[in-house]
DOTI-81727 format. One record per residue (C-alpha): x, y negated, z negated; residue in one letter; residue number from 1. Coordinates in steps of 0.001 Angstrom, whole numbers, plus 500000, padded with zeros to 6 digits. Each point is the difference from the previous one (the first is absolute). Layout:
<sites>
<u: X&v: Y&w: Z&res: A&n: NUM> .
...
</sites>
This chain:
<sites>
<u: 955295&v: 030102&w: 041194&res: M&n: 1> .
<u: 497312&v: 498369&w: 502113&res: R&n: 2> .
<u: 498193&v: 497264&w: 498132&res: E&n: 3> .
<u: 496590&v: 501604&w: 500509&res: T&n: 4> .
<u: 501323&v: 503203&w: 498429&res: L&n: 5> .
<u: 500921&v: 498065&w: 496856&res: K&n: 6> .
<u: 496353&v: 499001&w: 499627&res: I&n: 7> .
<u: 498856&v: 503549&w: 500712&res: R&n: 8> .
<u: 502314&v: 501459&w: 497342&res: H&n: 9> .
<u: 498742&v: 497437&w: 497502&res: Y&n: 10> .
<u: 496334&v: 500817&w: 500723&res: V&n: 11> .
<u: 500567&v: 503765&w: 499873&res: V&n: 12> .
<u: 501718&v: 499531&w: 496639&res: G&n: 13> .
<u: 497095&v: 497968&w: 498674&res: V&n: 14> .
<u: 497519&v: 502647&w: 501190&res: I&n: 15> .
<u: 502049&v: 502775&w: 498407&res: Y&n: 16> .
<u: 500263&v: 498201&w: 496643&res: H&n: 17> .
<u: 496351&v: 498880&w: 500010&res: A&n: 18> .
<u: 498793&v: 503561&w: 500441&res: G&n: 19> .
<u: 496261&v: 500150&w: 500469&res: E&n: 20> .
<u: 499499&v: 496282&w: 499312&res: R&n: 21> .
<u: 499768&v: 497281&w: 502627&res: S&n: 22> .
<u: 502347&v: 497156&w: 499119&res: V&n: 23> .
<u: 500691&v: 496669&w: 501624&res: Q&n: 24> .
<u: 503402&v: 499558&w: 501618&res: I&n: 25> .
<u: 501991&v: 496766&w: 500140&res: M&n: 26> .
<u: 498783&v: 497284&w: 502354&res: S&n: 27> .
<u: 501592&v: 499737&w: 503423&res: S&n: 28> .
<u: 501753&v: 496830&w: 498850&res: R&n: 29> .
<u: 501429&v: 501775&w: 496955&res: D&n: 30> .
<u: 501032&v: 503033&w: 502061&res: L&n: 31> .
<u: 501798&v: 497761&w: 502502&res: A&n: 32> .
<u: 501831&v: 498254&w: 497201&res: K&n: 33> .
<u: 500804&v: 503222&w: 498115&res: Y&n: 34> .
<u: 501407&v: 501780&w: 503064&res: F&n: 35> .
<u: 501429&v: 496814&w: 501545&res: N&n: 36> .
<u: 498180&v: 500522&w: 503298&res: I&n: 37> .
<u: 497622&v: 497929&w: 502129&res: A&n: 38> .
<u: 496301&v: 499979&w: 499123&res: R&n: 39> .
<u: 499213&v: 500981&w: 503594&res: S&n: 40> .
<u: 502006&v: 503207&w: 499443&res: T&n: 41> .
<u: 498090&v: 500642&w: 496779&res: V&n: 42> .
<u: 496709&v: 499503&w: 501858&res: S&n: 43> .
<u: 501026&v: 502558&w: 502628&res: I&n: 44> .
<u: 500934&v: 502527&w: 497310&res: A&n: 45> .
<u: 496766&v: 499426&w: 498069&res: L&n: 46> .
<u: 497905&v: 500406&w: 503153&res: K&n: 47> .
<u: 501739&v: 503308&w: 500749&res: E&n: 48> .
<u: 499343&v: 501197&w: 496448&res: L&n: 49> .
<u: 496329&v: 498998&w: 500244&res: V&n: 50> .
<u: 499698&v: 501783&w: 503367&res: D&n: 51> .
<u: 501541&v: 503134&w: 498453&res: Q&n: 52> .
<u: 497665&v: 499872&w: 496999&res: G&n: 53> .
<u: 502591&v: 499241&w: 497319&res: Y&n: 54> .
<u: 498589&v: 496563&w: 499204&res: L&n: 55> .
<u: 496508&v: 498598&w: 499706&res: I&n: 56> .
<u: 499645&v: 496288&w: 500847&res: P&n: 57> .
<u: 497532&v: 498029&w: 497872&res: V&n: 58> .
<u: 499153&v: 496627&w: 501485&res: K&n: 59> .
<u: 500970&v: 497167&w: 497685&res: G&n: 60> .
<u: 501697&v: 502386&w: 497545&res: K&n: 61> .
<u: 502909&v: 501704&w: 501759&res: G&n: 62> .
<u: 501047&v: 503566&w: 500664&res: Y&n: 63> .
<u: 499283&v: 502971&w: 497780&res: F&n: 64> .
<u: 501457&v: 503490&w: 500067&res: T&n: 65> .
<u: 497852&v: 502846&w: 501238&res: N&n: 66> .
<u: 499980&v: 502600&w: 497199&res: P&n: 67> .
<u: 498979&v: 502725&w: 502457&res: R&n: 68> .
<u: 503468&v: 499775&w: 501523&res: K&n: 69> .
<u: 501597&v: 501336&w: 496804&res: I&n: 70> .
<u: 498808&v: 503477&w: 501025&res: I&n: 71> .
<u: 501756&v: 499620&w: 503373&res: C&n: 72> .
<u: 503160&v: 498767&w: 498325&res: L&n: 73> .
<u: 500057&v: 502829&w: 497475&res: L&n: 74> .
<u: 499322&v: 502602&w: 502680&res: Y&n: 75> .
<u: 502751&v: 498578&w: 502211&res: T&n: 76> .
<u: 502395&v: 499896&w: 497040&res: S&n: 77> .
<u: 499249&v: 503624&w: 499079&res: D&n: 78> .
<u: 500471&v: 501148&w: 503597&res: A&n: 79> .
<u: 503364&v: 498206&w: 500169&res: A&n: 80> .
<u: 501164&v: 501866&w: 496884&res: D&n: 81> .
<u: 499412&v: 503414&w: 501622&res: D&n: 82> .
</sites>
């Protein structure tokens, strides 16, 4: 599995479990350590997730999940079940 996909799966899981709440994800340093990948790879993955609307960056605080994406995830999940 591509390293950036590991981060994406983690974030999607956090969004799914958080439901309609916005929650802070692990820091890029912690994500790199947890997944045993370079911080530059984590930064690329986080930027992609911000660009796609899954994460909201808060300067000086970190990254937070976008609760509006739970609707997209649930819709996509329901469509996959059909």
